[in-house]
N, C-alpha and C positions, 0 to 999 in steps of 0.2 A: 451554658457551660462552654468555656473557651477551649478550643482544640489545640493540641501541640502539633507543630509542623516538624516532621522528621524526614530527612532526606537520605536516600541511598545513593552513594557515589562510588564509582569503581572503574577499573579498566574494562574494555570490551572482553567478553567471553569469561567472566568470572562468576556467572550465575546470578547476577544482580536482579535481572527481570524475573527469574524463577523464584527468587526470594520474595520479591514484591508480590507476585501472584499468590504465593503460599500465604503471605500475611494478610492479603486483602480479599482474595477470592473474587467474586463477581462485584464486590463493592468498589468499583473503580470507574474512572472516566478518562477519556483521552481528548485533549484539545491542543492548542498551540500556545507557546509563550507569547506574551504581548509583543506585537511588532515583528514577529518571526513566523516561519512555517515549521519550526522545530517542534517535534512531538513533546507534549507535556502529559505525563501519566500521573494521576493522583488517585490513591486508594484510601479507604477508610476502614478503621476497626476500633474497637474499644478494649482497653486494658486497665484493670483495677478501677473501673468507673470513669476513666479518663478517655475522652475522644481523641483519636490520633488521625492526623492527615499525613499520609505517607507519600512522598514524592520519589519517583524513579527518574533520576537525572540521566541525561545522555552519557554514554560511556566515553571516558577520556583517559589518556595516559598520564597527563599532568595538567597543571593549570595554565600551561602555555598552549593555546589552541592551534590546531592545524586545519580545522574545518568549522563550518558554521555551528553545528550542534555542540562542539567543544567550547566555542565562544560563549554560549549561553551559560555553561557551568560556571566559568569565572565571573561572568557578568552578574550572576545571582549571588555568588558567595562573597563577592567584594562590595556588595551594595546592600546594607541593612534596610534600606528603604524599598527594596524590591518586594512586590507583593508575595513572591514565593520564597523569600529568604527564610531558611530553616532555623528553628530554635535549637535543634540537635541534629547531628550527622552521624550516620554509620558509613565508614569507608569499608567497602567489601573488597577483600583481597583473595589471591589464589596462592595456595601453599607452594606450588611448583614455580611460581613467578613472584616470589616473596619480595625481592628487591624492588621490582617495578611497582608493586602494590604499595610498598612502604614510601616510595618517592611521593606518590600522590597523597598518602596519609600525612606525611610530615608537612607538606605544603598546606593542606587544609588545617592541620593543627596550628601552624604558625600564623594563620589568619585570625586565630583567637576564637574560633567557633567550637562550642562543646562537641567533642567527637569521641567515638569508640571505634574499635577495629574488629570487623567480622572476618574471620578466616574461613572462607567457604570451600566446598569441594575437598574436604579433608580425606575422603576416601581415595582420591587420586594421589595424595601424599603417601598413603599406606601402600598403594600399588607401586609407587616409585621408590619405595623403601626409604622415604624421607621422614625423619622425626623432627617435630618442632616443639620446643619447650615453651608452652603457653604461658606459664607463670613468669619465666624470665623475660619473655617478650612483653608481657604486660608491664613489668617493672621498667624495662627499657623505654617503652613508649609513654609511660606515666598515664595509662588509661586501661580500661578493661578490654581484654582480647577475648572474643567469643568464637570458639570453633563451631562450625556448622556444616551441614550438608542439606542445602535447600531442596534437593531432589527427593530426599527421603523424609524431610521434616525435622531432622536432627538439629538441635540448637535453637529452634524457632521459639520455644517457650522462654528460653533464657533471654533471647533478643527482646521479646515482648516485655518481660518483667524488668529488664534493664533500662527501659525507656523512662521509668519512674524513678530510677536511682540517679545519683550524681554523675554527670559527664565531665571528663577532664577538660579544663579550659586553661591550657598551659600558656604562659606568656611567650611571645615570639623568641625563639632561640637562634634564629638565623642571623649570622653575623654578616653585615653588609661589607663587601670587599672595600679596602681602604680607598681604592680608586673612585668609588661611587658614593662614599659617605656624605660629602658635602652636598652634591646635587640631589641625593635622595632626601636629605634633611630639608632642603629647600622645597622639594615637591610636597613633602609631608606638611610643612607649615602653610604653604600657599593653598593647598586643597583641603587643609584641616583633617588629615587622615589620622587614624587611631594608632598606627604603628609604622616603624621604619620598614618592616617587611612588606606591608601593603604598598607603601610608597615605592619600594624597589620593584614590586610587581607592576605597578602602574607605569614605571619607566621602561620596563622590559616588555610591555605588551604593545604591539603596533596598533591594535584596535580594541578599544573598550566601549562596548555598546551604550552604556548608560551615561557616559560623560557628555557634558555640553561642549559645543564647539570652542568656547572660550577655555575650558579646562584642558581640552586636547591641545589647543594652541600653546597654553602655558607649559605643558609637559614637553611638547616638541621643541619649544625655544630653549628649555633647559638642556634637553638632549643635545641640540646643536652647539650650544655654548661650551658644553663639557665633552664633546666628541663621544657621546654615548651611543653604542650600537646595540639595539635590542637583542639580536641573535647572540652576541658575545655575552651579554648579561645573563641570558638564559643558560648558556653553556657554563658560565661561572657558578651559577646557583646549582645546576645539576651535578657538577663535579664536587662541590661542597657537600651536597646531600649524600652522594654515594660514598664519600669518605666516612660519613657518620653511619650510613646504612650498612656498609660492608662490615663495620665493627659489630653492629647489632646482630646481623645474620650469622656471623662467625660464632657468636656466643649461644644462639638459640637453635641453630639448625645442625642436624647431624644425619649421616647416612648409615643405615643399618646393614649395608652389604654392598656388594658390587652391583652397579647399575646394569640392569638387563634391558634388552629391547622391549619396549612396551607393545601392547596389543595394537595400539593405533599406528605405531611405526611399521609393524608387520603388515597391517591391513593396507597401509598406504602404498606398499610395494605393488599391490594389485590395482587399487582404486585410483591411483595417480600414475599408473603405467602409461607410457607413450602410445600404446595401442589398446590394451585391454581397458584402460581407464575410460576411453571414449566409447568403446563398445558397451560397457556397463552403463555409462551415463545415458546414452541414447536408447539403450534397452529399457531403462527405467522410465524414460519419457514415453516410450511406445506403450508400455504396460499401463502407465497413468491414463493415457487417452483411451485405451481400450476399456479401462475401468469406468471412465466417465460415462460411457454408453451402457455397458453391461450391468453395472451395479445400480445405476440410477433408474433403470426401466420400471421396476416394481413401485418404488415410492412416487415416481412421476405419474404413473397410471392412477395411483390412489388419490393424489392431489387433484388430478384432472377430474376424476369422478366426484370428488368433494365439491369442487367449484361448479360442476354441472348441476349437482343437487341443490347447492345454494341458489343458483340462478333460477332453477325450477321452483324452489320454495318461495323465493322473492316474488316471482310472477303469480304464484298461487295465493300468497297471503295479501299482497298489495293490489292484485287485480290489474285491470287496464287503467292507464293514465300516465301523466308525465313522470310522477315520482317512481312508479313501478318501472317505467322504461329507463329512467336515469340509473336506478340501482341495478336492475336485471340486465340491461343491454349496454350500460356504460361502465359503471364502477366495478361490478363483480368480474366481468370478462377481462377488463383492463388489468386489475390487480392479479387475477388468476393467471393471466398470460405471462407474468413475471415469477410469481410464487412457484409455478410448476417447475421452474428450472433451478430451484434452490438445491435439490439433491446433487445435480451435476456441479454446481458452483461449490458446494460443500466438499465434494470429493476432490476437486481441483485444489482448493485451498488447503485441505487436509494433507495432500501429498507434498505441497510446497513447504508447509510447516514441519512435516516429518523430515524432509531433507535438511531443514535448518536446525531443528532440535537435535538431530542425531550427530551434527558436526560435519555432515557430508557437503553442505553448501560451500564451505570454505575450500574444499578440494575442487569443486566445480570452478571456483574463481581461479585457482591455480592452474587447472587444466586449460581453461579458455584464454588465459592471458596472452599467450603467444599468437593465438588466432585473432584476438581483438586488436592487437597492436597495428597490423597493416591497415585497419579500417579507421585508425585515429582514436580508438577506444582503449580502455585499460581492462585488465582482469577484474578490477573492482567494479567495472561497468556491468558485469554479469549479475550482481545482486540487484541493482536497480532494474535491469531488464527483466530478470525473472520475477521480481516483485511486481512488475507491471503486468504480468500474466494474471495476477489477482486484480490489481487496479493500478492505473498509470500514476495516480496521485501520490501514494506512498513510494512508488518506484522512483518518481522524479525527485521526491524529497530525500530518498536514500542516496542520491548522487552527490549530496553534500560531502560525503566522506572521500570523494575523489579530489586529491590535492591539485592536480594539474587543471588549470582553468579551461583550456580547450577541450580536454577529455570530459570534464564535467559538463560543459555547455553542449557538446555533441550528444552525450548520454541523455541529457534533458530533452533535446530536440527529437531524438529518434525513439525514445521510450514509448510514446503513444502508438508506434507501429506494432508493438507487441500485442498479441491478442489478449485483451483483458476479460474479466468475468462478465462485463456488460455485453460483450460481443457473443458470449457463449449461447444465450437464449436465441439470438438471431441465427447463429450458425446452426444450432440444433434444429430449429423449425425449417430452415431452408434445405438443410441436408436431408431431413425427413421427406421433404417435398420432391426433390429431384434426384436423390441418390437411392437406388434400390437397396432394400435390406437383405443383402447377400453376404456370403463369406468369401474371402480371398485368401487362399493358402491357410485356411483355418481361422483367419482373423476377420472381425467385423469390418465390412467395407466402409460403413459410415464412420467408424472410429478411425480408420486409416485416412479418410478424407479430412476428418477433423484435425488430426495431427499434421496433415499436409498444410492446412490453413495456418496452424500455429507456426510451422516452419517458414511459410511464406511471409508471415509478419516479421520473423527474425531476419530473413534474407533482405527484406525491404529496409529494415533498420540498418543493417550492415552496409547496404548500397548507398543509402543517403548519408550515413556516417562517413563513408569513404569520400563522397563528393564534398561533404563539409570539411573533411581534413584538407582537401586541396584548396578550398576557399579560405578557411580560417587558419592562419599561420600561428605557430607557437615557437618561442625561442628556447623553451625548456624541454628537455627529454625526461620522461618520467620512468620510474622503476616501480615494480610491484614489491612492496614490503608489507608483509602480514604474518601473523602467527596462526598456526593450525590448532584449533581446540581438539581435545581428545575425543575420540568416538565414544558415544554412550547411548544406552537405551533411552529413548525420549521420555521426558517427564510428561506423562499422559494428562495430568491435571493442567499443566502449563500449556500443552498443545491444544486441549479442548477449550481452554479459556481464550487462547488466541483465535481459534476457529469461531467461537461464538462472537468475539469482538468484530472480526472481519465480515462474517456472514450477516450479522445483525446490522452492521453499518451499511451493507449492500441493500438489505431488505428495506430498512427505514429510509435510507437515502433515495433509493429508486422508487420506493412506495409513494413518497410524497409527490415526486414528479409524475408518476403514472396516474395517481389519483387526480391531480390537477389537470393533466392532459385528457384523461378519460371524461371528466366533467365538461371541459371545453369542447371536446369532440362531439359529445352528446348534444350540447346546446346548439352547436353549429349544424348538427344533423337534424335537429327538431324544428328548425325554422328555415325558411327559404324565400327569396324574393320572386316575384313573377307569378303568372297564372298557372304554369305547369305544376308548381308546388301546391298552390291554394286549391286547385281543382283536381288534385291527384286521384281522389276516389272516383270522380265522374269519368276521367280519362281511362283509368284502368278498368272500370266497370264496362265501358264501351268496348275496349279491346278484349275483355274476357268473353263477351258475347260473340265477337267476331272470330275468336280463336278457340272457343269452346273449352275454356280453362275450368278446372275443378276449383272448388272453394279454396283449397290449400294453395294451388298454383296462383290463384288470383291474389291471395294475401301476400305471397312471396313477391310477386311482381309489383304490388303496391308499395311494399317496403323498399324494394330496389329503386322504384321510380322516385319516391320521396327522397331517398339518399342522393340520387343522381342530381336532383334539382334543388337540393338543400343548399344552404350557405357553404357547407363543407364540400359538397359536390362542385360548386362554382369555384372555390379556392383550388381544389384538385385539378380542375380542367384549365385553370389559369396557369398553373405551374407545369402542367403536363407536357407542353412543348419542350421544356428544358430537359425533361427526363425521358421523353419518347425515344430519342436516338439510342438510349441504352436499354430500351425494352420495357419501360415502366408505364402502366396506365395511370389514370388519375388517382385511383385508390392507393396504389403503391407509392406514388409521388407524395401523397400526404404523409405516409409512414416515414419516407426518407426525410422529408422536411422537418417533421417533429423530432426526428432522431438527432438533429443537430443540438438539441438541448441535452440529450443523453441517449446513447445507442440503444439501450434496452427498451426505450419508449416505442420502438418499431413494433415489437411483439404486442404490447398493450394496445397500440393504435390499430393493428390488424385485427386483434381480438374484438375490439370495440366496433370497428367498421363492419366486419363480417358477421358479428352478432346482430347488429342493427339490420343487416340485409338478409338475415336468415330466419326462417320460421320452423325449421325442421328440428324437433327436440332430440332426435336420435344423433344428430351431428354435434356431439358434445365437444369434440376436439377441434381446436382452431386449425390444426393441420388438415383435417378432413374438409373443413369448410373452404380453406384456401385451395386445396387440391381439386375441388369441384368447380372452382370459379372459371368461367369461360368468357372469351371475347365475343363481341357481336357476331363474328363470323363462325362461332362454334368451336374455335381452337382454345386449348387450355391457356390461361393467363400465366400460370407458373410452369412453363416448360423448362427444358434443360438450359436453353440459352438465357432466359430471364433469371433462372435460379443461380447460374454461375455468375452472371453479371452482378446480381445483388451480393453474392458472397464476396466477390472481388471489391465491390464498392465499400462494403462494410469492413473489409480487411484493411483498407488503406485510408479511408476518409477520416478527417478529424471531426468527430461528432460528439464532443463533450465540452460543454462550457466550463465545467469545473476544472478540467485539465488545462484549458487555456488560462484560466485565472491563476492556477498554481504555477504555471510557467512564468506568468507575469511577475508573481511574487518572488520567484527564485532568481529571475534575470533582471528585475527592477526596471523593465521596459516593455512596451507593447510591441516592439519591433519583432521579437522572436515568436511570440504567439501568433501574430498575423502572418508571418512567413510560414509557420506550421500549418495554419488554416488553409492558406492558398495552395501551398505545394502539395500537401497530403490530399486535399480534396480534388485538386486538379489531376494529380496522378491517379487517384481512385476513379475519376470519371473516364480518363483515357483508357485504363485497363478494362473497365466495365464496357466501354464502347467497343473495344477490340474483341472482347470475349463474346458479346452479344451478336455482333455482325459475323464473326467467324463460325459460330455455332448455329446461327439462324438458318 
């Protein structure tokens, strides 16, 4: 059974993604459009026995793009050969921004694509005392208009049922201005396009992704011959559209009373206030980091006990031998070392989604704009930077919405300084090792240190952005232009779907790497060159007699001896001289080295290494094992100096190959990823060196 491709298209903040989640639930996947890093969300559902593929297109104000994700929308809609070209389209509009929504609708309709109009968030029209005559609007647009409220589910059944009914496919009504009639006709004939309007769009678009170099050259030559300026053509179409749209809105829209100040406007007096706005914002951040520690403690203990039981069960069922050792000492501790931090990561992402779903994140952008400008960034940089707190990859991709080239590049370059969720397991384990579990002024000291590390990442991002501003020159001055969505109670279904999407991406993305690294580490630890490894039993047996060790002590020293003289031990000791100046022994050096694949690998590596070297069944927690680790002179390996050195190194170093790859994709050159790798890691090493030697 062939499925129907249906696309949701609309302006930002019209509830399009909420509608998408309502219609598809968990039956959705996220990828990238071919040849881009722009998110592609596809969901699936069945209606009247028909399989539906639903596409959530990036938000756009018109078919004239101002950013990379908007380019994708026109590229797909103007190219029937595109694999994601929809059979039918719902343009989702907002009743309080009806004119702007209709501009996009008319453009899509004139492309000749079957289209219907969904007027979402109708509850906000009622609050604003605005009435819209749906029947008249349907007649004016020559298509079905469906009122809805995706947050409550109102109108969803009608939308589903309407997919199987006829969609309006109006012929293009746009009249090409006389000045452009002949060149537009020439473009249509040479490129064999289906309508004059599409040919006009091609002439008015500076960049069309799917065209060949020859086709682009043809359009450019016709532009030059006829003195056609794309920006002027876009303005001409927009003015034409609004003449038509103004007449429609005048007929269908009416106000039922004097407009009153909305709840959002009243709330903004406080939340965007020049003083209280910042106090509230930083207060929310402070509470968030306290919650990361206090709320997560119980589930983390439960997960820790579960993996300790699994490790014990594996040893009991499989007995002694290579397979038992691989599973019990390699795979289970490695995976458990990451899974245990899922509660903290979930809490962090939950709070970020809560800020976004409630409409508060846009106010944060507004508040921070004047503070970002001196550093060469924009208020719009706040969203990519805060998104990077979950993961730098979507944060970097979110920078596409920043129009100014320099501000966009600087945002991409400094986003990895923000503390991502991959750093959180590392921070949590190191803070537990070196920061006492005390209260300070009634607040958890460990939570305060965690927030300080997040702020440290932000300060580093701003400092490097300021330096970049001095190095990278821009001839354009940018301005923050954005609209504030109304405050509303979050759609909890939408929020938890987003939470599941992001947490599961972390689990399965990190899990594959951790599993691979754990197996490699175990193999390297199970074999070693030289007589010290081969004759380990005899060497330790002799030392046991000399030192009167118990059977348990002898077993522990045997495991430690094998690990030290294994291939893994040799690798660690080879790289140890590089990291010794910042306080790391060969075991920690292995963890740092493997972390350059992905930061969270450090915890799995430590769990694997210390599980191999430990025979004490009571020491189920990796923190306890690391806390008891001692140098040959009897001093603790993880003292305050080493712990702070590690925290600073992980705060600043570029340790994520996926992030480097996405920066390459966004900048189209290896120059900037390599600069990131060298500068961030060099800065991290310098800070770790200073901290270790000052605290030693």
